N, C-alpha and C positions, 0 to 999 in steps of 0.2 A: 308343515308344507303350505306353500302359498299358491293360489291359482293365478294364472296369467304371468306375463313377463314383468320383471321388476320396474322397467321404465314405462310400462303401459299407463300407470296412474298419472304421469306427468303430462300426458296428452289430453287429459280429461277436460281441462278448462279452456284450452285453446281452440279457436275455430280455424280449421285447416282449409276446408272447402266451402266456397260460397256459390251462389247461383251464377251460372254462365250467361253472358249476354247473347251469345250466338245460338247455342243449342237449348238453353233454358234448364239444363240439368244442374244439380248441385255438385258440380265437379271441378269448379274453377279453384285452383290452388292459389292461396293468397301470397305465400312467400315466393313460390316459383313463378307466379304470374302466368299460369298456363292452365287450360282446361284439360282434365284427364280424359274426358270423353271425346271431344271433337278437336282438341289441339289448338284452341283459340289462344293466341299470344297477347 
């Protein structure tokens, strides 16, 4: 038996969220180009 989802390990190396320019939180999605916290486009 394995712990975690099978596709979870693929996410390990990629940086999904970076620091947002508007709210300063680490919630800016790189691919979607949108902040998850404040909605900055």
